[in-house]
C-alpha positions, 0 to 999 in steps of 0.5 A, spaced: 345 043 792 343 036 790 350 033 792 349 034 799 342 031 799 344 025 795 349 024 800 344 026 806 339 020 803 346 016 803 347 016 795 353 015 793 357 021 791 360 018 786 354 016 782 352 023 781 355 026 774 353 033 774 356 038 768 361 043 767 358 048 772 359 044 778 366 049 780 371 049 785 366 054 789 361 048 790 366 043 792 368 049 798 361 047 799 360 041 799 368 040 803 373 037 799 373 031 803 366 030 802 365 031 795 371 026 794 369 021 788 363 026 785 364 027 777 362 032 772 362 033 765 366 038 762 369 041 756 375 045 759 380 042 763 380 044 771 385 047 775 391 051 774 396 046 771 394 048 764 400 051 760 395 058 758 393 058 766 400 058 769 401 064 764 397 068 766 399 066 773 406 068 772 406 074 767 400 077 771 398 075 777 406 074 780 406 082 778 401 083 782 397 085 775 392 080 775 384 081 774 380 079 779 382 075 785 387 070 784 383 064 788 379 065 782 384 062 777 383 055 780 376 055 777 373 052 771 369 058 770 376 062 769 378 056 764 371 056 760 372 064 759 379 063 757 378 057 752 372 062 749 377 067 749 382 063 746 377 060 740 375 067 738 383 070 738 384 064 735 380 065 729 382 073 729 390 070 728 388 065 723 384 072 719 390 076 719 395 071 718 390 069 711 388 076 710 391 081 713 388 087 717 384 090 718 379 084 720 372 084 717 366 079 718 367 075 712 375 074 714 374 072 721 368 067 719 373 064 715 378 064 721 373 060 725 372 056 720 379 054 719 379 052 726 382 044 726 384 041 732 385 047 736 385 046 744 389 053 747 395 047 748 391 043 753 386 048 755 380 045 752 377 040 748 380 040 741 375 044 737 374 044 729 369 049 727 366 048 720 361 051 716 356 046 718 358 046 725 360 052 729 359 048 735 367 046 734 365 038 735 362 039 742 367 034 745 366 033 752 370 029 758 368 026 764 372 028 771 372 026 778 374 030 784 380 026 788 379 030 794 384 036 792 383 036 784 379 033 778 382 028 775 380 026 767 377 019 767 375 019 760 379 022 754 375 028 749 369 025 745 363 027 742 357 021 743 350 021 740 351 027 735 347 023 730 341 025 735 344 031 737 343 034 730 337 030 728 334 034 734 337 041 731 335 040 725 328 038 727 328 044 732 331 049 726 326 047 721 320 050 725 323 056 727 321 062 724 322 070 725 315 074 725 
């Protein structure tokens, strides 16, 4: 793993910035104290202090009805899964609120495109979906491992979106289906 090699070669761990995929299993592999100071960019909040994660723990795991090992609920991958499904469920909720049941592809699309600043009660970067941007805005933040938990260092932000959209448009213009 890159972080272990950095440490072995004397490169300061707090100069290493990973992406969301540096998770709690990786921290355990590095060692909680050895990983102290490592950075990651993420689009979801880590840990169990998020209200939705607490609800999952209190509602299901406390009653022995959790899906999978409770130890994995501490992992950013768990929160990423919750975030992905939360956006889809919010789109369905909005679609039913606006158009009733049953859901249709058109009503769900309209539900997605009606989502504004949705963050699943602090679980993730606020998402706004538009007909032009189905990605939700692409916000992220930097967190730092303090030896026992991830601490946010920045607010949610989406930088260089002009550059990103330029690359998307250029790449899309070359896309063909044969």
